[in-house]
C-alpha positions in Angstrom: 0.0 0.0 0.0 1.5 3.3 -1.1 1.7 5.9 1.6 3.4 9.2 2.4 7.1 9.5 1.3 9.9 8.9 3.7 13.2 10.5 4.8 14.1 13.8 3.1 10.6 14.9 2.0 8.7 13.5 5.0 9.0 16.7 7.0 7.8 18.8 4.1 4.8 16.5 3.6 4.0 16.8 7.4 4.1 20.6 7.2 2.0 20.6 4.1 -0.6 18.3 5.8 -0.8 20.6 8.8 -1.4 23.6 6.5 -4.0 21.7 4.5 -5.9 20.7 7.6 -6.3 24.3 8.4 -7.0 25.6 4.9 -9.5 22.9 4.0 -11.7 23.7 6.9 -13.8 26.4 5.1 -14.6 23.8 2.3 -15.7 21.2 4.8 -18.0 23.9 6.4 -19.3 24.7 2.9 -20.3 21.1 2.5 -22.1 21.2 5.9 -23.9 24.4 4.9 -25.1 22.9 1.6 -26.1 19.8 3.6 -28.4 21.9 5.8 -30.6 22.5 2.8 -29.9 19.5 0.6 -31.1 16.2 2.0 -28.8 13.3 1.2 -26.7 13.7 -2.0 -23.5 13.8 0.0 -21.5 12.4 -2.9 -22.8 15.1 -5.2 -21.8 17.8 -2.8 -18.3 16.2 -2.4 -17.9 16.0 -6.1 -18.8 19.6 -6.6 -16.1 20.6 -4.1 -13.6 18.4 -5.9 -14.5 20.2 -9.2 -14.2 23.6 -7.5 -10.8 22.7 -6.0 -9.4 20.7 -8.9 -10.4 23.4 -11.5 -12.6 21.0 -13.4 -16.1 21.1 -14.7 -18.9 18.8 -13.6 -21.7 17.1 -15.5 -24.5 16.0 -13.2 -27.0 13.5 -14.6 -30.3 12.5 -13.1 -34.0 12.5 -13.7 -36.0 15.7 -13.0 -36.7 16.6 -9.4 -33.6 15.3 -7.7 -32.4 18.7 -6.5 -29.5 19.0 -9.1 -30.2 22.7 -9.7 -30.8 23.3 -6.0 -27.4 21.7 -5.1 -25.5 24.0 -7.6 -27.4 27.1 -6.4 -26.6 26.2 -2.7 -22.9 25.8 -3.6 -22.9 29.2 -5.3 -24.6 30.8 -2.2 -21.8 29.4 0.0 -19.2 31.3 -2.0 -18.8 35.1 -2.2 -18.9 35.0 -6.0 -20.8 35.7 -9.2 -23.2 33.0 -10.3 -25.3 32.7 -13.5 -28.0 30.1 -14.3 -28.5 29.4 -18.0 -31.5 27.4 -18.9 -30.7 25.4 -22.0 -33.6 25.1 -24.4 -34.0 23.9 -28.1 -34.2 27.5 -29.3 -31.1 28.8 -27.4 -28.5 30.4 -29.6 -24.7 30.6 -29.1 -24.9 34.4 -28.8 -27.3 33.9 -25.9 -24.5 32.2 -24.1 -21.3 34.0 -24.9 -22.6 37.4 -26.1 -22.6 39.3 -29.4 -21.6 42.5 -31.1 -24.3 45.3 -30.9 -24.2 48.2 -33.3 -24.6 51.6 -31.6 -25.9 54.2 -34.2 -25.0 57.1 -32.0 -21.3 56.1 -32.0 -21.4 54.4 -35.4 -19.5 51.5 -33.8 -20.0 47.9 -32.7 -19.9 47.3 -29.0 -19.5 44.1 -27.1 -22.5 42.8 -25.1 -21.1 40.0 -22.9 -23.3 37.0 -22.3 -24.0 35.2 -19.0 -20.9 33.0 -19.5 -18.9 35.9 -18.0 -19.2 34.7 -14.4 -17.3 32.6 -11.8 -19.9 29.8 -11.5 -22.1 28.8 -14.4 -25.1 26.5 -14.0 -25.8 25.1 -17.4 -29.3 23.7 -16.6 -30.5 20.7 -18.7 -27.5 21.2 -21.0 -28.7 18.3 -23.3 -31.9 20.0 -24.2 -30.1 22.5 -26.5 -28.8 21.5 -29.9 -25.1 20.7 -30.6 -24.2 24.2 -31.9 -25.0 25.7 -28.5 -23.3 22.9 -26.6 -20.2 23.4 -28.7 -20.2 27.1 -27.9 -19.1 26.1 -24.4 -16.0 24.2 -25.6 -13.6 27.2 -25.9 -14.9 28.6 -22.6 -14.5 25.3 -20.7 -11.0 24.4 -22.0 -9.2 27.7 -22.7 -11.2 29.8 -20.1 -11.8 32.4 -22.8 -14.4 33.3 -25.5 -14.2 34.9 -28.9 -16.8 37.5 -29.9 -16.2 38.9 -33.4 -12.5 39.2 -33.8 -11.7 39.7 -30.2 -10.9 37.1 -27.5 -11.9 37.8 -23.9 -10.6 36.0 -20.8 -13.1 34.6 -18.3 -12.9 35.3 -14.6 -10.9 33.0 -12.4 -12.1 30.7 -10.9 -14.4 29.7 -13.7 -16.5 26.6 -13.3 -19.3 25.0 -15.3 -21.7 22.8 -13.4 -24.0 21.3 -16.0 -27.1 19.2 -15.3 -28.6 16.9 -17.8 -31.5 14.4 -17.9 -30.8 10.8 -19.0 -30.7 10.7 -22.8 -33.7 8.4 -22.9 -35.8 11.3 -21.8 -37.9 13.0 -24.5 -36.5 16.2 -26.0 -32.8 15.5 -25.2 -29.7 15.7 -27.5 -26.7 13.6 -26.7 -23.6 15.6 -25.9 -20.7 15.4 -28.4 -17.8 13.3 -27.2 -15.5 16.3 -27.5 -17.6 18.2 -25.0 -18.1 15.2 -22.6 -14.3 14.9 -22.4 -14.0 18.5 -21.1 -15.9 17.6 -18.0 -13.6 16.5 -15.2 -16.4 14.5 -13.5 -19.7 13.0 -14.5 -21.8 12.4 -11.4 -24.9 10.2 -11.4 -27.6 11.4 -9.0 -30.1 8.7 -7.8 -33.3 8.8 -5.8 -33.2 9.4 -2.1 -33.9 6.5 0.3 -37.1 6.3 2.4 -35.6 8.1 5.5 -34.2 10.9 3.3 -37.5 11.2 1.5 -39.3 11.8 4.8 -36.8 14.5 5.7 -37.4 16.1 2.3 -41.1 16.1 3.1 -40.8 17.8 6.4 -38.1 20.3 5.2 -39.4 21.3 1.8 -43.1 20.8 1.7 -43.9 24.5 2.2 -44.8 27.3 -0.1 -41.4 29.1 0.6 -38.8 26.5 1.5 -35.7 28.1 3.1 -32.4 28.1 1.2 -30.4 30.0 3.8 -26.7 29.4 3.2 -24.0 31.2 5.0 -21.0 31.9 2.7 -17.8 30.2 4.0 -15.2 31.0 1.4 -14.3 33.4 -1.4 -12.8 33.1 -5.0 -9.4 34.2 -3.6 -9.4 31.4 -1.0 -10.3 28.9 -3.8 -7.4 30.0 -5.9 -5.1 29.8 -2.8 -6.4 26.3 -2.0 -5.6 25.3 -5.6 -2.0 26.4 -5.1 -1.8 24.1 -2.1 -3.3 21.2 -4.1 -0.6 21.6 -6.7 1.9 20.8 -4.0 0.3 17.6 -2.8 2.6 14.7 -3.1 1.9 11.8 -5.5 4.1 8.8 -5.2 5.5 7.2 -8.3 3.6 4.0 -7.5 0.3 5.9 -7.4 1.2 7.6 -10.7 1.7 4.2 -12.2 -1.6 3.1 -10.8 -3.4 6.1 -12.4 -1.7 5.5 -15.8 -2.5 1.8 -15.7 -6.2 2.5 -15.0 -6.4 4.8 -18.0 -4.3 2.5 -20.3 -6.6 -0.4 -19.4 -9.5 1.4 -20.9 -7.6 1.6 -24.2 -5.9 -1.8 -24.3 -7.6 -4.2 -21.7 -5.9 -7.2 -23.3 -2.5 -5.9 -22.2 -3.7 -6.2 -18.6 -5.4 -9.6 -19.1 -8.9 -8.1 -18.8 -11.5 -9.9 -20.9 -13.5 -6.8 -21.8 -11.9 -5.7 -25.1 -15.1 -6.5 -27.0 -17.0 -4.1 -24.7 -14.9 -1.0 -25.4 -15.0 1.0 -28.6 -12.9 3.9 -27.4 -10.9 4.3 -24.2 -10.2 7.4 -22.1 -8.1 10.2 -23.4 -4.9 11.7 -21.7 -7.2 14.3 -20.3 -8.6 11.5 -18.1 -5.1 10.9 -16.6 -4.7 14.6 -15.8 -8.2 14.9 -14.3 -7.9 11.7 -12.3 -4.7 13.0 -10.7 -6.2 16.4 -10.0 -9.4 14.9 -8.6 -7.4 12.6 -6.4 -5.3 15.5 -5.1 -8.5 17.5 -4.3 -9.9 14.4 -2.5 -6.7 14.3 -0.4 -7.0 18.0 0.3 -10.6 17.6 1.6 -9.4 14.7 3.8 -6.7 17.0 5.2 -3.7 15.2 3.7 -0.7 16.4 1.9 -0.3 13.2 -0.2 -2.5 11.0 -2.4 -3.2 7.4 -1.6 -4.5 4.7 -4.0 -7.8 4.9 -2.2 -8.2 8.5 -3.3 -7.7 7.4 -6.9 -10.1 4.4 -6.7 -12.7 6.5 -4.9 -12.9 9.1 -7.6 -12.1 7.0 -10.7 -15.7 6.1 -11.7 -16.7 9.7 -12.0 -13.6 10.6 -14.0 -13.8 7.7 -16.4 -17.5 6.8 -16.9 -18.2 9.4 -19.6 -14.8 8.9 -21.3 -15.2 5.2 -22.0 -17.3 4.6 -25.1 -18.8 1.1 -25.2 -19.5 -1.0 -28.2 -22.9 -2.1 -29.7 -22.1 -5.6 -28.3 -21.9 -4.2 -24.8 -25.2 -2.4 -25.3 -26.7 -5.6 -26.5 -25.5 -7.3 -23.3 -27.0 -4.4 -21.3 -23.5 -3.4 -20.1 -22.7 0.2 -19.4 -19.5 2.2 -19.2 -19.9 2.0 -15.4 -19.7 -1.8 -15.6 -16.5 -1.6 -17.7 -14.9 0.9 -15.3 -15.9 -1.2 -12.3 -14.4 -4.3 -13.9 -11.1 -2.5 -14.4 -11.0 -1.2 -10.8 -11.8 -4.6 -9.4 -9.2 -6.3 -11.5 -6.3 -3.8 -11.3 -4.2 -4.4 -8.2 -3.6 -1.1 -6.3 -0.1 -0.4 -4.9 
């Protein structure tokens, strides 16, 4: 089992761990604040914090009514920051998202009218109800953190995070997201129904004409950026790096790892998966108050990083297998250090 490094770097890791324990406290309080409003969905809240800290966007999938939008709104309320909610609809245009050039007759010039994308937190609500041209308008913003209007390029604020919700593609009126856009999401989180006890709490807490959404802010954009600097310093042992690389490589060439699932995979995960899996594992270690990554961090977050990047074959669909099944088979078979 890989652990914290020894000898010469051990003291540095201990110092980093002590600082992380202190600096991660506002984010744990943020999770508690969101939990006061949101019933259950602890995994969703945790993954949103990982995206926030790891500088990666989230795709949140679930049927309507599971508080996906409420969760994102609560997260935004817990941060002293700008927040924009964009409702994706079939008639939405790219200009409605990023902005456009407006001609001003009095000046006889074109002026820039910036769209709602110019904010720190973006809730792209029901992203797969808009056509591909609108979904693709997010690509430059999500990857390069900038948008182009006319002939000018404008940087977006930092931090910049897209939290997109979508309904399952079997739902009526949905468009599947292009693979190129799916790959730009660090995590894809599946939101399920609450259990019976949680449902009863929802009943007592939310069955009123004006349910309370009181969230006390616990952090700021500056603290988020400062926490990211700490996350960049978190130690990742070579054995853990090898484990991450092997997990991703196994999605591309499972035969090389003696995994009998080659006929289930059409395309494996891209190098972006390797990067995002490492960053997400570091963010997970940060939230746990540690200055180093363990294999458990990697294994814990891997399904959310890989499920939308592994494209399954028609044979897998015929056998009613999903990308989650493939990822789980790899995680169960791959020995951790």
